[in-house]
Structures are given as structure tokens and as C-alpha cells.
SEKOL-312134 format. One record per residue: residue in one letter; x, y, z of N, C-alpha, C in turn. Coordinates in steps of 0.05 Angstrom, whole numbers, plus 5000, padded with zeros to 4 digits. Atoms other than C-alpha are relative to their C-alpha. Example, Ala and Ser with C-alpha at 12.3 -4.5 7.8 and 13.67 -1.06 7.14 Angstrom:
// residues 2
a501849765000524649105156501850245000 s498449764999527349795143498550225014 
END
This chain:
// residues 649
x501149865023222746775972502250154995 x499349855011225947225928498950284995 x500149784996225647985935498150044967 x501449795013221448525897502350024984 x496250024996226948725842497350355002 x499849745000227149525841497850064985 x500649845017222850045803502550074980 x497649915011228350085743502149725002 x498850194999230249375752499649754993 x501650295014229348745723501649715009 x499050234982230548025755501549744975 x498850135010234947505716500749655002 x499250304990235646695727502449904986 x497450155001241946405729500649805005 x499850374993240345695745498550025019 x502750204982236245275783501749865026 x500550044972236245015851500349685001 x499650335006239244225865498349865014 x503350234994233643655869501549975037 x498549994982235043495941500449655013 x498550214998238842905969499349915022 x498550104970238742316027501549915005 x498350154985243342096066500049855019 x499650134974244841586111502350095020 x499949984977247341716176502549795024 x498550244980252341166216500850075020 x499150014973253241146285503549954998 x497150005003260441376301501250215015 x497149834972266241706362499249795014 x499450124990267541536413497949935026 x501850204989260741496449499249834994 x500150225003258940996402503549815002 x497650194990266340556422498849995039 x501050114969263940666503497749914999 x501550154994257840326483500349744989 x499350165001260739856447501649855020 x497150194982266839666497496950035034 x501950194969260039646561498349794986 x501050294999256339166525501449824988 x499050225008262538716494501149985029 x498150074975266338756568498250075032 x502449854987260439026613501650125018 x498349974976265039506642497750265019 x502349945008261839936680500550355006 x500149785007260840786675500950205020 x499949674984264541376710498150155015 x502449865002257841716706498249955021 x500450194997255141136737500350065032 x497950014978259241046798499150335016 x501649734976257741806806498350115023 x503749914987251141796813499949845027 x501150064981251141306855501649925028 x499749874982256041586906498850305009 x502649814992251342166902501950215007 x499249764994256842676915501050174988 x500149875024255643236882503250244997 x499049724984260843656915503049924985 x497350235011267443186889499150014972 x499449955018265143216827500050254979 x499149655022266143626756497450065000 x502849835013260844076733499049734972 x502250265019256243636684500750014973 x499949955038257544096614504249815005 x497850144996264543836635502049695000 x499450274988264643206658500249774966 x499250195024268942676610498849755011 x501450254985265742036611502749884985 x498350144997270941506634498349755002 x501050224988269640766618502449865008 x498150174979274040336663499649674989 x500150375002275739576643500749835020 x499650214984275539106694501949814987 x496750345005282238616705498849825019 x500350324997279937946719502349905024 x497050054990286737846759500550235024 x499749864967285738346815500249955024 x500750034983283238036857501549715007 x498050204998288537456856502450124998 x496949904998294137986864501149935021 x498850024979299837916909501750355022 x498549724977300538586966503349954992 x496750104993307438416976501550134975 x497850055040309338396893497950314989 x502149795013305739116878501450084985 x497749885029312139326846501149874968 x500550085026311238856793497349964982 x502549865021303838976772500650274990 x500249805014301739376717497250145016 x502549674970297940076761498550044980 x502149855025295640306683497049785016 x501750355012290539516684499050055032 x501450104967289239496768497950325011 x502049754998285940196755498949924978 x502249975014282440026703501050124970 x499849835029285540426650502849884980 x498350195015289339946614499550084967 x500149945033287240246538501650284998 x498549744998289640996564503149974994 x496450014999296440866585500750145019 x498649874990300641346596498750284981 x502749765006294841746551500050125037 x502049924979291141786619500550335004 x500349794982290842456650500749935030 x499949894967292342696726496349995007 x503349884987283842876732499649634990 x501650255018282442116691500549765027 x499050174983287541756741497149975031 x502049944983283842156795496949794998 x502650155004276941916769500249735001 x499250375000279141186763500449915028 x500750084986281041086824497350115022 x503349944988274541436859499749704996 x502050275004270840846823500649815010 x499850304987275540306846500349955028 x500349944976274740556917497449955000 x503649994993267140546914499349724997 x501450215010266939916877502149815022 x499450344973272639406928501450245011 x498849914977274239866982498349785017 x500950364991273739257035497850005017 x503149894983267439707076498649944975 x501349945023264439727019499149684997 x498850295009265638887002497749935024 x500950044970264038827075496250055001 x502949865011257239217058498049754998 x500550195006255738717020499549694994 x499450254985257238017048503149884992 x497949975019263738047002502649875022 x497749924980270737787039501150104989 x497549784999276538107058501649945010 x497650324997282837917064500150215044 x498749964970286938167136501650314995 x497349784997290938917134500150084967 x499049995033294838957070500649784996 x500450265026294138277050497449994976 x502550035027287138427022501250244963 x499449935031288038626946500750304995 x501249754998284939366961502750075006 x498049844997292739536978500950064978 x498149925021295939356908498450274979 x501049605009289540006879501150135015 x498449674982292540476938502449894990 x497749945007299340216916500150184972 x500149895039297440376835499050375008 x501349644998293941126862502650085010 x496649704991301441336889500850024982 x496950005013305341146843498150044965 x500349875037301041346775499150365018 x499749754989298642016820501950175007 x497349815004305742296831501349994971 x499049945025308342506763502949945007 x498050045005315042366786500149565004 x500550305003313241556804499149934970 x502250045013308741646756502050014964 x498750035026314141796698502549804995 x498250224989319341266732498349704995 x501150245007313840716713499449964969 x499449975036312740986640501250054998 x497949975010318740966631501549604993 x499050325003319440106643497749984988 x500950155008312540006620499749834988 x500450295003311139306612498749954979 x501149985020306539376552501150134972 x498949995021312039716509501949874977 x497150175003315439396463501950174983 x494849845016323939636444499649914980 x497650065033324639206383499250174987 x500949885023326439466327500349854966 x500050215022326639206255503449995000 x496750145013333638876218499150034966 x500249985030335638936150497849824989 x502350255019331438356128497650075003 x502249934994324738626156499750234974 x499649835031326539236102499349884986 x499950065035328238866052497349794994 x503450115003321838346055497750255001 x504249935008315938986071501750224993 x499949725004315939646060501750165016 x498049724977320840236093497550075009 x500849824982315240676109498649855013 x501850094976310340216137501449865025 x499350084974315239886180501750135027 x498349754989319540496206498650225013 x501949744988313141016215499349805028 x500849964975309940526266501750095029 x498450054977316540396305500850345009 x499049824980318341116307497850205003 x502549784984311441346331499049805023 x500349994982311340926378502149975020 x497749944979319241086414498750334996 x499849694999316441806394499250045022 x500649934977312941786466501950205017 x497749914975320241866507500450324986 x498649715001321742586473498950245014 x499349804984323143106512497250334980 x502149745026320043626446498049864995 x502750095023313143516418499950234991 x500550265023310643486366502349914989 x498350135017315142956339499750004968 x499750115037316942956257499349784991 x500650305015314142386230501449974976 x499250105022316942006175500050064975 x500749955021313042146123499849884979 x500950245021312941786049502550174988 x496549955024317741785986498150224988 x500549715004313742405967500950285024 x499249844992316242856019502950114987 x497549744993320243486021503549865004 x496750014989328743506032499049985025 x498749894966327743966087497349845016 x501350064995321643556107502949665020 x498250175001326542856102503150125029 x497849824994332343336134499450145022 x500750004968328343536206499649735009 x499650234986327142906213501949795011 x496950215004333942566206501350145024 x499149824982336043206250499649845031 x502550014986330043146299502049775017 x499850314990332142376307502849995015 x498749975003338442396307502850145030 x499549804980339342946363497249915030 x502350114993334142566401499650135045 x498449884962333842826479496749845008 x500950094989329742286521500249995021 x501149984977326042326577500849725023 x499950294988327141556599501450005019 x497450044972330441436669498749684998 x500050275000330440756685499949885047 x499650064986329240866766498749785013 x502350154995323940376777501149685002 x498150305003328439876768502349965015 x498050044980332039966829500349835024 x500250264989334139326856500950035031 x499649984970335739626929498150364999 x500649774992331340186958501450225031 x499049974986334440676997498250155024 x500749994981329540807044499849745021 x500950224979330440147079503949984994 x498549904986337740377088499950115042 x500349924969339540337163503350195006 x498449754993344840887167502250094972 x500349935024347841297116502049884977 x498350225024354041007081498849874986 x501250125018348740527068498850014977 x502649865019343640937030501650134981 x498049995020350341226995500949704990 x499250235019352940656966498249844991 x501450075009346040376960498350164964 x499249775031345141036905501450054981 x497749965037351740986865499849704987 x499750415016349240166858497750154977 x501849955016342940516826500450174987 x499349875029346241056791501149924990 x498950085018350540646756498549824976 x503050115000344640146749498650154961 x502349735023340840806707501350074982 x498949925026346640986667501549804985 x498350225020349040346639496850004985 x502950135020340040156619500150154982 x499849745025340640966589502549964978 x498950045016345740806556499449854983 x499950315030343740146521497250164979 x501949815014336940596510499750174973 x498249715016341241196477501449744977 x498050135012345740606438496249924984 x501450105013338940276414496750104979 x502549805004335040876394501450054970 x497849835013341641036353499649844976 x500650155024340940466309498649914985 x501949845020334740586293500550104982 x500349725018335541216273501749734972 x497750235017341740826228499149974975 x502150155034338540356189497650204998 x502749955019332240726172502050174985 x497749745023337641236145501749854980 x498850155027341440806101498249854988 x501950235014335240426084498150214984 x502349855021331341006060500450164972 x499349935031331941135985499450244992 x499149724986329341876006502850114986 x497049814988336642026021501249864979 x498050055021340741625972498850094971 x501149695024334942125919501550165000 x499749884988336642645956503750054987 x497149965004344242445959500250084975 x498249985024345642385889498150284985 x501549785011340242985862502450255020 x497849794995345143465911503249864989 x498449995010350943115881499450174964 x500949995011347343205811500350364988 x500049674997347143985832502550144991 x497449864995353844025856502149974967 x498950085020356743685791498650294976 x501249895030352544105746500550395009 x499049784989354544795789503650054991 x497349945011361344605772500850044968 x500250085027360444395694499250445001 x501049815009357045135705502350115002 x498149724996362545505727502449964985 x496650145024368645035676498050224977 x500949845029363745345622500750255007 x499349665006363246115647503349944999 x496549794989370946075672501849974963 x500350075020371245725597499150234976 x499449845011368346255567500450275001 x500049644995370646845593503549884994 x498850045018377146585569499749934973 x499350025030375746435504499250314995 x500049705014372947235512502850105007 x496049924984380247395542501250014974 x498350065015382946995484498450074959 x500849925024378747285425499750274993 x498549644994381047995455502650004992 x497549844994387547895462500949844962 x498849995031387647505385499250254984 x499949865010384748035361501950355006 x497949884998389748595394502549944985 x497850155021394848085363499150114970 x501250015030391048085289500350405002 x498949694999391348925295501950045008 x496950004996398048955322501649894978 x498450145032400948495261499550224983 x501149925023396848825218501050325002 x499449735009398949595239503050035005 x497150115017406549165239500750014987 x500550095014404348965179501750364981 x498049775011404249725156500850095003 x497349855010409649955183502149954993 x497849995003414249525171499850134959 x500649845028411149695092501550224997 x498749674998411550455108503449994998 x497949964999418350205126502349944975 x499450115036419849865066501350134970 x500149955031417950335018502750245009 x498149664994421550945059502449904999 x498249995004427250515057501549964972 x498249975033427350404970500850205000 x500549765008425851084969503050135002 x498349814988431751285009502949854978 x498150145013435550664972500050234977 x501549785027433551064904500950175007 x498949564997435551794928503049935008 x498150034988441551394968501649934963 x499650005015443151124896500750244980 x501349915030441151664850502350245016 x497449914981447152094900501149954991 x498150075012451151624891500849994971 x500649935042450651704807501150165001 x499249755007451052374814501550065006 x497449944988457252364860500849934977 x498150125014460551974810500150094977 x499749855039458152344751501750285012 x498249884989461552894788502950124996 x497050024992467252684812501449954973 x498450045015468852394741499250274982 x499149895008468152994716501250234996 x497549834982472353354765502449854990 x497350154997477752864748499950064976 x499150005021476352904676501050344988 x498749855008477953644674502150165017 x496549914970484053674729501949804970 x498050095024486353124664499750244978 x499049795025485253674619501750205002 x497849784998489354074654502449945003 x497850194989494353644670500649945027 x499749954973492353634743502550285003 x497149654998496154414739502649985015 x498450054993501954074745502650024981 x498349955023509054204710502049804999 x498050274998512853534726497549785014 x501750234997510552794743499850075030 x499950084975512252894819497150175004 x502049934990506653434821498349834990 x502450065015502253164775498749755015 x501750334992501452474822499650195034 x501049734960501653064894496550004991 x502749855004495153384847497449814997 x501550185006492452674834498550005033 x500450014981492552604904497750225009 x501949874986488653204926498750084983 x503050125009483753054875498449925008 x502050164980481452444906499150155027 x500249994987481652824966498350235006 x502649865004476453364945497849804987 x502950185007472152764910498649815027 x500850114972472052494984498450135016 x500049734979470953125027497550134986 x501449785010466353454978498249964994 x502550084995459953434982497550034978 x499850015042454853374910499950245008 x499149735007453354124913502250094984 x497349845010460054344920501949874974 x498950025032462453904865498550124982 x502449925023456654144826502150294989 x500449755003458354804840504350084992 x498450005013465554704824501749994973 x499650055037464454364761499950204984 x501749825014459754934741502750234992 x497749685002466355464763502249854976 x496450115024472254974720498550084976 x501849985031466355004654500750294993 x499449715005466255734659501350155001 x498449865004472655974669501549924975 x498950045032476356204615503249964995 x496650245004483955804629500450015017 x499250294988487855404655500750205040 x499849964974489455954718497350035011 x502649924978482556144744499149765004 x500050144988481555424744501749835018 x498050084972487855254785498950105026 x500849914979485155814826497449945011 x503350074977477755494842500849745010 x499450204989480454884853502249905023 x498249964974486055134903498750075018 x501549914984481055414941498549895002 x500950304994477054744944501449845023 x499350254993482554434970501150225031 x500050164971483754825022497350115017 x502150094983477354955045498949675006 x500050264997478154205047502249875027 x497749984983484754305089497350095027 x502349764973480654725142498649735009 x501250084990475554245148502349655002 x499050374990479853555157500850145027 x498149944971484154065204498949955014 x502150034973478454145243498649855019 x500650234995475553395249502149935020 x497850254986483253145276500050225032 x499949844973482353765326499449905027 x501850154979475653525362500249744994 x500050194988478052795354501650085023 x497950084973484852965392497750195032 x502149964968480053415445498849785003 x501950215001475552835447501449865013 x498550304985480652315467502450135015 x497349944977485252755511497249955021 x502750024968477352865559500149754995 x501250255004476752095545502649875016 x497350194986484651935571500050145027 x500149764965482752515628498549825022 x503250184976476252165664501349814992 x497450304988480651545653500649955016 x497550034977486151705692498450055025 x500350034983481352015730497449915032 x501650254999477251495750502449875013 x498950154999482251055757501950095026 x500049804971485951545815498350015020 x501549994979480251565851499349675005 x500350304994479550795854501949905015 x496349984992487450795871499350185029 x499149954973485951175930498749925022 x502550064981479750955954500149565011 x498550214992483250335961502350045017 x496849834973489750636004497050115017 x499949994970487150506081499850235000 x498749834994490851156089497950304982 x501749735009486951616038502950054973 x497550025028492951585982498949984979 x500550135020493251565916501849714982 x498250155000495351085867502450074994 x497349965004501751325859501449935035 x498349874967502751545939499949635001 x499850194988499750805947501849724983 x497850165021505250455894502349995012 x496949894984511250785931499849895021 x500550154959508850686007499449715004 x499850404994510149876017501049995017 x498850024973513750036078499550065017 x501449904988508850196115499949745030 x500850204983507549696184496950095021 x502949994982501249566227498449944974 x502650065021494249656204500450204976 x499949865020496950266159501449974981 x497450105019500649886114498450044975 x501149955034499150046037499549864982 x501150145011496449675987499450014968 x499649925025499649785913499149764990 x500950275020496049395856500549835000 x499250205016500048985841499149725035 x500750154973498548735922497649864998 x502550025000491248825908499049764978 x501750135023490548455842501549655010 x500250334993493847825884499349935020 x501050084975489747785939497449994987 x501150125017484447825881500449794998 x498950325011487547265863499749755025 x498950184982489946915917495549925020 x503250134995481146975935499349834988 x501750195014478846645879500849735008 x498150214999484246195893500049745022 x500150104979482546005966496450095006 x503550034995474845985960499549955025 x502150084979469545986023500349715008 x500550384999470445226068503450055003 x497150084997479445246057499950155037 x498550054979482345006130501650344994 x497349664993485445816164499950044973 x500849845033483046076095501350335012 x499049664987485946846125503049924992 x496950054994491946476143501850034976 x497950165036493146196073501150204982 x499849705029491946846029502750135011 x498249934998496047146073503549984994 x497250225004502246716072499950074973 x499649925022500446705995502150264982 x500049715000501247425991503050095007 x497649885007507147496024502249804988 x497450175018510246915984500150184971 x500949965023508647285921500150294990 x500249795013508847895930503850195003 x497149985016514048385902501250395018 x499549814994513148975952501849945027 x497250254990520448745994498950185041 x499849864984519448896071497549945012 x502949854998511848856081499349645003 x500850294989508348176121497650204997 x503749935007500648216104499449815026 x500950184991496847876165497049824996 x502950005005490547586162498350175007 x502649844999486248076195501050214979 x499249835014490148536144498950014975 x500250145014488748086092496150045007 x502849965003480248146113498650265016 x500949824991480148856138499850104967 x500649985027482248956060498649924978 x501550035018477648526021497750145015 x502650065007472248696052499850355002 x500949805007473949416041499950094971 x500950015030474549255965496849934997 x502050185013467448885967498550285006 x501249774999465049645990500150124967 x500649745019466549995920498849894984 x503350025028462450145863502449824985 x498650215005464149535818501950164960 x499149815017466450075758503050045010 x496750044992472450175806500649865006 x499150414983474049435821500549974962 x498749975024474749445744502250184999 x497749805003478550065738503049785015 x496450054972484249905797500749694992 x498450225014483749095764502850004970 x498650005025485649415693503050085008 x499049854994490549885719502349725012 x499450255002494149235757502149934998 x498850225014494248855709502150144977 x497949855029497749385647502350105025 x496450144978502949465717500949885000 x498550234983503948855734501249894955 x498850115023505548645642501950364990 x498249725018508749495629502349925009 x498649994987512649405683503149724994 x498250255002515548695672501649925020 x498950254982516948485741497049965010 x502050104991511748065761500949785025 x498950184977511447575817501149734997 x497850344999516646945829496549875006 x502150285007512546385808498450074982 x503249915031507446755762501350234978 x498749895024512147015714499749864975 x498350155020515446685654501549745015 x500250365008513845845661500549954980 x500450315025516645375612500249905005 x501450284991513544805601502649815015 x496650164990518644235620499349794973 x497850155022521043735571496749744983 x503550175005514443265578498450164978 x502849785018509543855550500550104980 x500149885031513644065493504350115007 x497649995014520243815470501050104985 x498949865020524944225440499350224990 x501349705000521244865454502550285019 x498549754988526045405480499950164996 x502049714998522246015458500150105029 x501249964976520946375515496550074991 x502550005007513446425524498050235028 x500749614978513047125574498050084994 x502249925025506147355568499750264990 x499449725019504647925513499350305011 x501049824990503348575537496950115006 x502649975003497048615496497749785005 x501150274992494747885523497850045004 x501050014980487747885540499149875014 x500950194979484647545605498949724989 x500750245004482446815601497850035009 x502650094989475246725599499449805011 x499950344998471046135633499749874989 x501150165030469545915568501449834991 x496750065015477045865544501349875019 x498650104963479045635629497949704982 x501750425006473444965610501749984972 x499450145027475744865533502649945001 x498850054986482544915565500649645010 x500350124984481944475612499549594990 x501750275008477343875568502450024974 x497350165010483943995522501749825005 x498350254987488743725569499749855014 x500250285006485243205582499749844983 x500850065035483342975508503949935001 x497750085009490043085497503049975025 x498250074967494842775554502649794982 x497449995022501142545493501350185008 x496949825002507042805498501950094977 x498949875014511443215439498750294984 x500849765012510243835401496550004991 x502549995024504143665368497850045023 x502150034987500643545431498350455006 x500149764990500244345444499050174976 x500449905023498444505371496950005011 x501450125002492644085378497950055026 x501549964983491244365443498150324985 x501549635009491045135411497350024978 x502449955013485744885365497549925007 x501750054986482544715415498150245020 x500849854978481045295447500950294968 x499549815027479545885387501450245009 x499049824986482946445396502050165014 x498550084981487946235434503549934992 x498150215019495245975401501649925028 x499250244983500345505421500850165034 x498349904973504445925471497850105015 x502049884978498746295506498049705017 x501150164979495745575526501649885017 x498750024997502145395539501050165038 x499149764982503345995582497449965020 x502250014984496745905613500949775011 x499050314975498345135635502350095024 x498249994973504445315673498350255019 x501149894983501145915710498749895017 x501550244982495545445738502349845026 x498550094983500544955763502450075013 x498949774981504545525786498350095025 x502349974984497845645826499249775009 x501450274986496545035846502749925015 x497350094987504044885878499750175021 x501049754964502245715911499349895017 x503050194970495445375944501149795015 x499450224973499244725970502250175029 x497349884983506245135997498750215022 x500049834971502045706026498049815018 x501150194968497045196065502049845008 x497650204982502744696084501450255014 x498849794985506745396109498050055023 x502149974975499545556150500649885015 x500750204971499044946188502949965011 x497249904993507444956194499950155022 x499949824970506545546243498749915017 x501449894983500245366268501449715023 x499750254986503244616287503350085033 x497149834974510645096322497550115025 
END
């Protein structure tokens, strides 16, 4: 009934109530199932058994009591108590339907019901036949409760449950049937062995990646509590001594480990087969591959875009720089053209003023009385034209135009000549001073280099004169330093007894009398030269070459070498090195060697052809260089032979 509206309010109808509907309820639930089981199997009721016993102290509270239906085991009375270990304990207690799912309370209640029904005393009271002691089948009930009532023993029995189907599907079963229907039942069946509960389900084709990944991760790391101690062939309690008990334990542990290994292989094979046949895994793998490829393409596109942006900016900068450069070049061309025009204008003006000056001077006969004086004054006029600037020429020409006579014009020209002479004299003095300063600086550098090259600290002149020193204080004149540099290049690193050979070479070709260089002296001077500044080395080498060429005294075997009859038939002129001959470069040396290999015939034409093959070198220079190389090779061999002979001695 609706409440009445309050004053100031009104009622509004928003809808109508639905008409009543009749429903037909069907019987369902576990109570219906228990009823049907009693009718079909004549199963006993635990509640009835408890009522028949009448023991209210041992029964559970009536509100919380769970109704348990026990199954009759037809073969119970035919069981052999001696074979109790092979019996199905759940069937013996009437728990064949519950099995491993039965609770400890249910097992206890089932045992209680079986005792009330099958105890020998109960059967004797009803006139049934009983066995003698342990031979009665009631022993099987007792053994079943002993196993199932102990959690450890029950787990051992559950591990080898005879009703458990340990088979796994094959790849053919998967191809012929539905994947999810085939493997869901198998994984659910094996989930009972997991120590971690609940176990993830296989799912269906619509399962997310996280669910599938969690499922396979769980089963690939499956932790099973299943163990096989119930199948031990030997019981250690029956051992007669400690050693026998240890042997039995060892055998049992080995058998359990083998069965455990086989069980894990079975489960791993099951998981591998499911993983390989799961279409979701392939789909997720393809999706992951596509995702990675998409990310890779996105990164490549981003990188390409960045590079394109960089190229665009760089191109824009290059275009701007090119435009600026073109602008500067255009401005430079305009400036150059303007400067060229100014230069041409100045040149034309200078030419015009010079012509005017020459015309004025010619008008006055160059202010000379005779032909010789006229020629001299013509030279002076040209000197004025070459050295006077435009303004000076214009002033001079204007002065010549306004002067009243020849003497005044001569005086004006003479004054300008004196100014030009003074200007030229100042230039000559400045150039002479600059050359003197340059020569002084060059001489100071050479003296410093020579002083640095001398171990005793003497200058170049003292090093040249101090040739007779002995021991470690032997002076090295520039000629010997030049020989040292040449021999170090002639005998490269790797030469047998290199420093002894270099010392022998210097002693054979040195012009310093009474001085013998040892290998130790050569090594010390070489190290000292390596520490010099490159400019000092170059100046030292230059001065040594100048002294060698200017003095006219060259080392024996390295001076005026005359080619043989084969190299130059009929050539008798001297080929002594000229003082101004420049050193041979590496490129010229290479060209000379190639020309010597190419032109192998004799006669004067050979050296002409060789000289043509080496640009910048004459026939005499090529012949001289060839003889120098020959003598250097001979000297090298001689020095090596001398060292070899000294070692043999």
C-alpha cells in the first residue's frame, strides 16, 4: 500500500507492476543425489548408523553433522587379510566415490560405520560366521583405517592410487580431437599432485596471454608431492639388524627416486606436447614477432625521420652558406672589377703622365749638350717614370709646364731625381740590413747546432778542428756527422752487427786522421742526434754538405767516381759534383732506378736516355749518382766483411 502524499506534494504513476509468473522447481542438489544413491545401491546412511549406535557423545552436533553415504564393497568379505597392501582402502571403507577428496572426519566416520556393521562381535550376535583372529576380513577394514587415518601413510597410498589414470595423450590424439577438450581433462586430473593450490586452468581459445603464460609457467615449474614409498618391496621393520635395515632403506630410496624421475618425465612430456600443440602459443608468438617488427620499423622510421631532418637542416645550412658564398663572390668580383678599373685608370694616367714627362724632356733635349749626356738623361728620365707615383708625376709635369725656361725645368727634374736617388738608396740600405740580419740568424742557428752536436760542448769550428781526441770525448766534425747520418740510413735496423758495421764504414771513409770510432761512440752520437731539434738537424746537415762541396775534399770512395767503359764509352770528362747540385729526392731516386733497369744497353746513348727519364737531372748528374750508389754498395759490403773478419779473429 502506497503512502499518502504530504501536503503540497502530488503522486505520479511511473509504471505498472508485472503480472505474476508461475515457476516449476525441480529436485536437485546433493540431497537428491544421496537419495538416488540409496535407492539404486541400497547404501546405508551414516545418520541411521549413528542413530542405531545411540552414542550421542561421539557424534557431531546435529546442526553441523554432514550426511555421508557409504558404498557397499561387494568383494569385501572375499578379501585376503594377508594381501591387505594390494587392496583399495577407499573401497573397503565405502569411500570409493570420494577417495582422495575425503576428509579425515569422513574417514573416521566411515570406519566407525564399518565397525558397527562388520565387527566380528556384531556378526556373532546376528548369527553370522566369523573368521579366526586376523584371518577375518575385518582385518582389512582395520588396515584400511590405519593407512587412511595416518596422513603420511595416506599420502603414500594416494600417490599410487590404483584408479588414477596416468596416461597422456599423443600428438595423433590432438590432431584427431579438440585440443582444449583433450588436455583440460588431463591437466585437471594431474592437478591433484600439486603442492600449490589452486592450480591454473588450461582455459580456452579466448584466454589472454597472461593467463596462458601463467599456466605454462606453473606447469613447467610444477612441484609435485607424489612419492612412491607405498610400493617399497622391502619393509625395513622386518630387518633383523641395522645393516640390513640400511640396505633396505638404500634400495627403497633408489626405487623411489627412479619412479619420481619417471613421473617428472611424464609430466614434462605432457606439458611439452601441450605447449607445442597450443594454437594460442603460436598466435602469441606471431603477435610478439609482429609487435617487435612494428617496433623495429617504428624505430627505423623515427631514425629515418631524424636523419631526414638533419639532412634538411644541413642542406638548408649548405644552401645558406652557398648563397652567402655566392654573394661574397659576387661582391668580390665587383670589387675586383672596380679595383681592375681603378688600376687600369691609374695605369692609363701613369702612362699619360710619363708620356708628358718624356715629351717635356724631349722638348728640352733631355737637358743635355751632347749625345752621351742625352743617353744618360734618358735613363734618368726612365728612372723617374718607374719610381715616381702618379701625384708626383702630375706635380712634376705641372711644374714643367709653368716653368719659364730650360734652366727652371732642369732644376725641377734634378730635384725629383735627387729624391728618387735618396729613395732607392734607403731601399738598398734596408735590404742590406735585412740580409745581414738573416745571415747572422742563420749563422747563429748553425753554430748552436754544431755546438749541440759536439759531446764536449764545442762550437762548429772547434768541432771541425778537434779531430784527434780520444776515448769518449772524441770530437765529431761535420764531415763525420754526415758520414754517420749516411751510414745509419745505409745500414738499417736488422743488419747483422749493425753498429760495428757503421763504425767500420765511418773509419774507412772519414777524413779525420788518427781517429777511430767504436760501436759505442756511434751509438752515443746517434742517440744524441735523435734528441736534437729538427731545425738543428737540417741546418747541421746543410752546413756539412756545404763544407764537403766547398772544401773539395770528399771521403775516399765517395768523391769523383768515373763511369766504366761499359757505362760510358769515350767519356773522359770529369763528373765531380758541382757545388750547387741539389740532393736527390726519393722520387728522383726511384725514377733513376727504373731507368737503369729499362735501359740496360751500353754506349753513350744509354745515359742520354736515362737523363731524359729523370726530369731535372742532367746526364752527368745521373752518372755521378749511379757511381755513388755503386761505391756505397761496395763500401757497405766491405764494412760488413771487415766486421766479420774481426769477429773471426
